[in-house]
C-alpha positions as CSV (number, residue, x, y, z in Angstrom):
1,M,-1.4,-35.0,-2.3
2,R,-1.5,-32.4,0.6
3,K,0.2,-29.9,-1.7
4,F,-2.5,-30.4,-4.3
5,N,-5.2,-30.0,-1.7
6,Y,-3.8,-26.7,-0.6
7,L,-3.6,-25.3,-4.1
8,G,-6.8,-26.9,-5.1
9,F,-8.9,-25.1,-2.6
10,I,-7.2,-21.8,-3.5
11,L,-7.9,-22.3,-7.2
12,T,-10.9,-24.6,-7.3
13,L,-13.7,-22.3,-8.4
14,L,-11.5,-19.9,-10.3
15,F,-9.8,-22.4,-12.6
16,G,-11.9,-25.5,-12.2
17,I,-15.1,-23.9,-13.6
18,I,-13.4,-21.6,-16.1
19,L,-11.0,-24.1,-17.7
20,F,-11.7,-27.7,-16.7
21,S,-13.3,-29.9,-14.0
22,I,-10.3,-31.6,-12.5
23,T,-10.5,-30.8,-8.8
24,A,-11.7,-32.9,-6.0
25,C,-14.5,-30.5,-5.3
26,Q,-16.5,-31.7,-8.3
27,T,-16.6,-35.3,-6.9
28,P,-18.3,-36.2,-3.7
29,S,-15.7,-37.3,-1.2
30,T,-15.6,-39.5,1.8
31,I,-13.6,-38.8,5.0
32,T,-10.6,-40.9,5.9
33,E,-10.6,-41.3,9.7
34,Q,-6.9,-41.1,10.7
35,N,-7.8,-41.8,14.4
36,Q,-4.2,-42.5,15.4
37,H,-2.8,-39.2,14.1
38,P,-1.7,-37.1,17.0
39,L,-2.9,-33.8,15.5
40,I,-6.5,-34.7,14.8
41,N,-8.9,-32.1,16.4
42,K,-6.0,-30.2,17.9
43,I,-5.8,-26.4,17.5
44,W,-2.4,-24.7,17.2
45,S,-2.0,-21.1,18.1
46,I,0.7,-19.4,16.0
47,A,1.2,-16.6,18.4
48,D,1.5,-18.8,21.5
49,Q,3.3,-21.7,19.6
50,A,1.2,-24.0,21.6
51,F,-2.0,-26.1,21.4
52,V,-5.0,-24.4,22.8
53,S,-8.6,-25.4,23.5
54,L,-11.6,-24.5,21.3
55,E,-13.1,-22.6,24.2
56,S,-10.0,-20.4,24.5
57,V,-10.0,-19.6,20.8
58,Q,-13.7,-18.7,20.9
59,H,-13.2,-16.5,23.9
60,T,-10.2,-14.8,22.3
61,I,-11.9,-14.0,19.0
62,Q,-15.4,-13.4,20.2
63,N,-15.2,-9.6,19.8
64,N,-13.1,-9.4,16.7
65,N,-14.4,-7.4,13.8
66,I,-13.5,-9.9,11.2
67,I,-13.2,-13.7,11.7
68,L,-12.0,-15.7,8.7
69,L,-12.7,-19.5,8.7
70,G,-10.6,-21.1,6.0
71,E,-11.6,-24.4,4.6
72,T,-10.8,-27.2,2.1
73,H,-14.0,-27.0,0.1
74,D,-14.9,-30.7,0.0
75,N,-14.1,-31.6,3.6
76,I,-17.2,-32.0,5.8
77,H,-15.2,-31.6,9.0
78,H,-14.3,-28.1,8.0
79,H,-17.9,-27.1,7.4
80,Q,-18.9,-28.6,10.7
81,G,-16.2,-26.6,12.5
82,Q,-17.3,-23.4,10.8
83,A,-20.8,-24.1,11.8
84,Q,-19.7,-24.4,15.4
85,F,-18.1,-20.9,15.3
86,I,-21.2,-19.4,13.7
87,T,-23.4,-20.8,16.5
88,Y,-21.1,-19.6,19.2
89,L,-20.9,-16.1,17.8
90,A,-24.6,-15.9,16.7
91,P,-25.5,-13.7,19.8
92,N,-23.3,-11.0,18.3
93,K,-25.5,-11.0,15.2
94,P,-22.5,-11.2,12.8
95,T,-22.9,-11.0,9.0
96,I,-21.7,-14.2,7.3
97,A,-19.7,-13.5,4.2
98,Y,-19.5,-16.3,1.7
99,E,-16.9,-16.9,-1.0
100,M,-19.4,-19.4,-2.5
101,L,-21.9,-16.6,-3.3
102,N,-21.2,-14.2,-6.2
103,Q,-21.9,-10.5,-5.8
104,N,-24.4,-10.5,-8.6
105,Q,-26.6,-12.7,-6.4
106,Q,-26.8,-10.3,-3.5
107,S,-30.2,-8.8,-4.4
108,L,-31.6,-12.3,-4.6
109,I,-30.1,-13.2,-1.2
110,D,-31.6,-10.0,0.4
111,Q,-35.0,-10.8,-1.0
112,F,-34.8,-14.3,0.2
113,E,-33.9,-13.3,3.8
114,H,-36.5,-10.6,3.9
115,K,-39.2,-13.0,2.9
116,E,-38.2,-16.3,4.5
117,Y,-36.7,-15.1,7.8
118,K,-39.8,-13.1,8.4
119,H,-42.5,-15.6,7.5
120,N,-41.0,-19.1,7.9
121,Q,-39.6,-20.6,11.1
122,N,-38.7,-24.0,9.7
123,S,-34.9,-23.7,9.4
124,D,-34.5,-27.1,7.7
125,K,-37.0,-26.1,5.0
126,I,-35.5,-22.7,4.5
127,T,-32.0,-24.0,4.3
128,D,-32.8,-26.3,1.4
129,L,-35.0,-23.7,-0.2
130,F,-32.1,-21.3,-0.2
131,A,-30.0,-23.9,-2.1
132,T,-32.7,-24.1,-4.7
133,T,-33.1,-20.3,-4.9
134,I,-29.5,-19.7,-5.6
135,Q,-29.2,-22.8,-7.9
136,W,-26.4,-24.3,-5.9
137,E,-26.4,-27.5,-8.0
138,K,-25.3,-25.4,-11.0
139,S,-22.7,-23.4,-9.1
140,G,-19.7,-25.7,-9.5
141,W,-19.2,-26.0,-5.7
142,P,-19.2,-29.3,-3.9
143,E,-22.5,-31.0,-3.2
144,W,-24.9,-29.1,-1.0
145,S,-24.8,-31.7,1.8
146,L,-21.2,-30.7,2.6
147,Y,-22.1,-27.0,3.0
148,R,-25.4,-27.5,4.5
149,P,-24.2,-27.3,8.2
150,V,-22.8,-23.9,7.6
151,F,-25.8,-22.5,5.9
152,F,-28.2,-24.2,8.3
153,N,-26.6,-22.6,11.3
154,T,-26.5,-19.2,9.5
155,I,-30.2,-19.4,8.6
156,D,-31.3,-21.0,11.9
157,A,-29.8,-17.9,13.7
158,Q,-31.4,-15.6,11.1
159,L,-28.0,-14.0,10.4
160,A,-27.5,-11.8,7.4
161,M,-25.5,-13.2,4.4
162,I,-23.4,-11.3,1.9
163,A,-21.9,-12.5,-1.3
164,T,-18.3,-11.6,-1.7
165,N,-17.0,-13.3,-4.8
166,M,-16.5,-11.5,-8.1
167,P,-19.0,-12.7,-10.8
168,L,-17.5,-15.5,-12.8
169,K,-18.0,-13.7,-16.1
170,Q,-15.9,-10.8,-14.8
171,V,-13.1,-13.2,-13.6
172,R,-13.0,-14.8,-17.0
173,E,-12.5,-11.4,-18.6
174,V,-9.6,-10.7,-16.2
175,I,-7.9,-13.9,-17.2
176,K,-8.5,-13.4,-20.9
177,K,-7.8,-9.7,-21.2
178,G,-5.8,-8.8,-18.1
179,S,-6.3,-5.9,-15.7
180,S,-7.4,-3.6,-18.6
181,S,-10.8,-5.3,-18.3
182,L,-11.2,-3.9,-14.7
183,D,-12.4,-0.5,-13.6
184,Q,-9.9,2.1,-12.4
185,H,-10.4,1.3,-8.8
186,Y,-9.3,-2.3,-9.2
187,Q,-6.4,-1.3,-11.4
188,N,-5.2,1.0,-8.7
189,L,-5.5,-1.8,-6.1
190,L,-3.5,-4.1,-8.3
191,T,-0.8,-1.5,-8.7
192,Q,-0.7,-0.9,-5.0
193,Y,-0.5,-4.6,-4.1
194,Q,1.7,-5.8,-7.0
195,Y,3.7,-8.9,-6.1
196,D,7.4,-8.5,-6.1
197,D,9.3,-10.7,-8.6
198,D,10.2,-13.4,-6.1
199,L,6.7,-13.9,-4.8
200,Q,5.3,-13.7,-8.3
201,A,7.6,-16.5,-9.4
202,E,6.7,-18.6,-6.3
203,L,3.0,-18.2,-6.7
204,E,3.1,-19.0,-10.5
205,Q,5.0,-22.2,-9.7
206,E,2.2,-23.1,-7.2
207,V,-0.4,-22.5,-9.9
208,Q,1.6,-24.9,-12.1
209,S,1.9,-27.5,-9.4
210,A,-1.8,-27.3,-8.8
211,H,-2.4,-28.3,-12.4
212,C,0.1,-31.2,-12.3
213,D,2.8,-29.3,-14.2
214,M,0.7,-29.4,-17.4
215,L,-0.2,-25.8,-18.0
216,P,1.4,-23.6,-20.7
217,E,3.7,-21.1,-19.1
218,T,1.7,-18.3,-20.7
219,M,-1.3,-19.2,-18.5
220,L,0.4,-18.9,-15.2
221,A,0.4,-15.1,-14.8
222,P,-3.2,-14.6,-16.0
223,M,-4.5,-17.3,-13.6
224,L,-2.6,-15.8,-10.7
225,L,-4.0,-12.4,-11.6
226,G,-7.5,-13.8,-11.5
227,Q,-6.9,-15.2,-8.1
228,Q,-5.6,-11.9,-6.7
229,V,-8.5,-10.0,-8.1
230,R,-10.9,-12.4,-6.4
231,D,-9.0,-11.8,-3.1
232,L,-9.4,-8.0,-3.6
233,S,-13.0,-8.3,-4.6
234,M,-13.8,-10.3,-1.5
235,T,-11.8,-7.8,0.6
236,Q,-13.8,-4.9,-0.7
237,A,-17.2,-6.6,0.1
238,I,-16.1,-7.6,3.6
239,Q,-14.7,-4.2,4.4
240,K,-17.8,-2.4,3.2
241,E,-20.0,-4.7,5.4
242,S,-17.7,-4.1,8.4
243,N,-18.7,-0.4,8.2
244,N,-22.3,-1.4,9.0
245,V,-22.0,-4.2,11.5
246,S,-19.7,-5.0,14.4
247,Q,-18.6,-8.4,13.2
248,V,-18.2,-10.3,9.9
249,I,-17.5,-14.0,9.7
250,V,-15.9,-15.1,6.4
251,I,-16.4,-18.5,4.9
252,A,-13.7,-19.1,2.3
253,G,-11.0,-21.4,1.1
254,S,-7.9,-21.3,3.3
255,G,-5.8,-19.9,0.4
256,H,-7.9,-16.7,0.6
257,T,-7.8,-16.5,4.4
258,R,-4.0,-16.6,4.8
259,T,-2.5,-13.7,6.7
260,D,0.6,-13.1,4.5
261,Y,-1.0,-12.1,1.2
262,G,-4.7,-13.2,1.4
263,I,-7.8,-11.3,2.5
264,P,-6.5,-10.6,6.1
265,F,-3.5,-8.9,4.6
266,Y,-5.5,-6.6,2.4
267,L,-8.0,-5.8,5.1
268,A,-5.2,-4.9,7.5
269,Q,-3.7,-2.6,4.9
270,E,-7.0,-1.0,3.9
271,N,-8.3,-0.5,7.5
272,P,-5.7,-1.0,10.2
273,A,-8.3,-0.3,12.9
274,L,-10.0,-3.7,12.2
275,S,-9.4,-6.5,14.6
276,I,-8.9,-9.6,12.5
277,A,-8.5,-13.3,13.3
278,S,-7.9,-16.1,10.7
279,I,-8.6,-19.7,11.6
280,A,-7.7,-22.4,9.1
281,F,-8.9,-26.0,9.0
282,V,-6.0,-28.0,7.8
283,E,-6.0,-31.7,6.8
284,V,-3.4,-33.9,8.4
285,S,-0.8,-35.8,6.5
286,D,0.2,-39.4,7.4
287,D,3.9,-38.6,7.8
288,E,3.7,-35.1,9.4
289,F,3.1,-35.0,13.1
290,K,4.1,-31.5,14.2
291,P,2.5,-28.2,13.2
292,S,5.9,-27.0,11.9
293,D,5.8,-29.9,9.4
294,Y,3.0,-28.2,7.5
295,I,4.6,-24.8,6.9
296,S,6.3,-25.8,3.6
297,A,2.9,-26.6,2.1
298,W,2.1,-22.9,2.3
299,S,5.4,-21.3,1.6
300,Q,9.0,-22.3,1.0
301,T,10.3,-19.3,2.8
302,A,7.9,-18.7,5.7
303,K,8.8,-19.6,9.3
304,Q,5.2,-19.9,10.5
305,L,1.9,-21.0,9.3
306,P,0.1,-18.0,7.7
307,F,-2.9,-18.0,10.1
308,D,-3.7,-17.1,13.7
309,Y,-4.9,-20.6,14.5
310,V,-4.8,-23.9,12.7
311,W,-7.4,-26.6,13.5
312,F,-6.1,-30.0,12.3
313,T,-8.7,-32.4,10.8
314,P,-9.0,-35.7,9.0
315,R,-8.5,-35.7,5.3
316,A,-11.2,-36.1,2.7
317,E,-10.5,-39.0,0.3
318,R,-10.4,-37.9,-3.4
319,D,-9.8,-39.3,-6.8
320,D,-6.4,-38.5,-8.2
321,P,-6.8,-35.0,-9.8
322,C,-3.8,-35.4,-12.1
323,E,-5.6,-38.3,-13.9
324,K,-8.5,-36.0,-14.6
325,M,-6.1,-33.4,-15.8
326,K,-4.3,-35.7,-18.1
327,A,-7.7,-36.8,-19.6
328,Y,-8.7,-33.2,-20.1
329,M,-5.4,-32.2,-21.7
330,K,-5.6,-35.2,-24.1
331,K,-9.1,-34.3,-25.1
332,K,-8.1,-30.6,-25.6
333,R,-5.2,-31.6,-27.9
334,K,-7.6,-33.7,-30.0
335,N,-10.0,-30.7,-30.4
């Protein structure tokens, strides 16, 4: 199940909305409290190969240009942890960059901030008004109550927000028609950052595993392309904002925030001068008690977890996604 969760939050919005609703993120989840698990609420530093305190992490990253906070979308603990970092870093006046907001919503977000930040001091009211304004309930993301802590702390500190995600219509076109549907800039980026054959094969297999080994082989490469384009799109938005402000905090699925081939990798290539930190919130597994036990969930070949820090949390309980997948595929065959 942990393997699915990892891939699920990489692919949730991209494939769940476009093709079918099988992921845990469409169903409200509860949190399983694994109080006896030795990793719960511990933070592992990859550089130090040691557990570190939250205070030391905050102190270390407080002046970084880019701070990525990787989540599992339907886990409330992850959003509460993200909210803590936002509050701690709020005096820096960072911009908060959201995967959950599409770039075609940016003008609406700017108008909202200009009006509500200026004229309304009730953060509770503004937070829920924001959800209504952007039509969160139609977005396909988990229920608003899970994300509310992150948006509340952003709005309460009157921090600017930017939308980073490529519009869904455009992603659909990429999956359907390939890179030819993109402008020359993105085509150049895809050429520059083309996966080698081994990594392409590994990532395609992860896409297949995420969908319970039920996808046609012909869908794997297009889906992976859509995912990479989203990473590049978010990278472009974050990099552009980093030219205007001293700090950007990124709220995104942990699959996007991994340092080996996610947004941090692209940012470092595009602008080596940026100081970047990636912190992933990772759910514990009942039979894995050391940080090294979790490496294989991210890569079969890596020797380290692909982040700067990992904050271990309880899991969210979910319905079996493969049962939903089976039902979807059965219905599709009938149609």
